[in-house]
Each structure stands twice: as structure tokens, then as C-alpha cells.
N, C-alpha and C positions, 0 to 999 in steps of 0.2 A: 710063781704066783704068790701075791701079797694080799691076801684079803683083809678088808677093814672089818673087825669085829667089835661091836659095842660090848662095853664092859659094865657089869652090874655086880660088883664084888663088896660084900659086908660080912662081919661076923654074925650080924643078925639076919637069919634066914628070911624072914618077912620083908625086911628092907631090901635085901638083894633080889627077891623075887618081884617086889613092887617096882624097882628100877628097870629090871629086865623086862617086865611088862610094859613099862613106859616106852622103852626103846621099840619093841615090836609094834605095839599100838601106834607110835608115832610114824614109823616107816610104812605101815600099812594104811594109815588113814590121812596122812599129810603129804606123802611124797609122790602123789600120782598113782597111776594104775600099775606100773611096772612091777613093783615089788609083789603085789597081790597076784597079778597075772602068772608071774614066773613060779611063785610057790603053789599056786593051783596046778601048773603043768607038772610040777614035781610031786604031786600027790597030797598036798596039804590043804586041799580045798575046803574041807569041812572045818578045819582049825582057822583058816583064814576068814571064812565067813562068820565064825563066832566072834573074832576081834572086830571086823568091819561092822557087824551089827551092834557094836558097843554094848555087848553083854556085862561089861566090867570084869570079865574073866579072860585070861589069855592062857590058852592051852600050853601045858609044859612042854609038849613036843616042839612048839616053835621057840620057846625059851631056850631049849637045849640046842636046837639046831642053829639058832641065829645069834646067840649071845654068850659071852663068858660070864656066867652068873653062878652065885652061891658064895660060900665062904672061900677063903684063899685056897684050901686044898682042892675043892670042887672046880674052881676056876682054873687052877693050874692044870688039872686033868683035862678040862675042856681045850686049853691051849694045845696040849699034846695030840689031842684028836685031830686038830688042824694040821699039825706037822705029819701025823700018820696019813692023812688023806692026801698029802703031797704039797701042802703049803710050804713055800720057802722061808716066808717071813710074815706071819700073821701081824696085822697092825692093830694095836689096842686103841679103840675109839673111846675116849673118855667122855662121861656124861656132862652136859651143859649145866651151868648155874650151881655148881657144887663148890664147896669151900676147899681151899687149898689143902686142908688137913685130910679131907675125904679123898681128893684125887691122889694125894701122896699114899694113903692107905691102899687104894686100888694098885698103884704102881708098884708099891713094896710088895704086895700079895702076888702080883704076877711075875715079878722080876726073876725069881728063881726058874720058872718055866722057860722064860725067854733066854736067860743066861746058859742054860743047858745046850742050847743050839749055837751059841757064839763060837 
């Protein structure tokens, strides 16, 4: 199993949360009904409804379940959760429209978690 997992890694917790929220909001409001419907089936209906209603707040449960977010340590721990759940190779999805420096920072932060499995 090779899940694609959006990355939102930053030493600044507010920036990491903002980016993780963007990922969740984007998928739930711009990618058709599939993601929202499936998350509702999995018991996240209230959290999905909050995002879809454009409240400006993304419940942390969705950030935790759907993204690699936080500082480097937190994001690496989240990668390990995917392995523990049976993923063979979690694929890190990098955010669009970011500087090369920011993308390098994300990859450098996550590399130790991926290297442990190589």
C-alpha cells in the first residue's frame, strides 16, 4: 500500500497548521464529493461539515488523520503511524507554489522517517 500523504512541515507551528488546513480544505471543497463522502462514512461527518461550511477552522482530527503536519519531529512520528498501519511506502505530497527552500526543508525533515524503512 502506497498512500499519498500531503506534507505540511514547518518549525513554526502556526505555519504548519495553516498549510495542513489548506490541504484538508482543498480536498474537501475542490475535489468533488468523494473525499467528503468517504470521511463521513468513516465517522468524521461533523468535522467535514465544519470545513465544508467554510468556518475558517479545520478540526485537528482531520489534520492528524490526513496530513503529515507539525514540526519535523511530529511529522516524522506521523509517517511512522502510516507504516504501523500497514503502509509499505507512504508517498509525501509536497505543497504547490512553495519555494525550493521550503520544499527542501520539508524533505529534509521527513527523510529520517523514510530512511528508517529503506
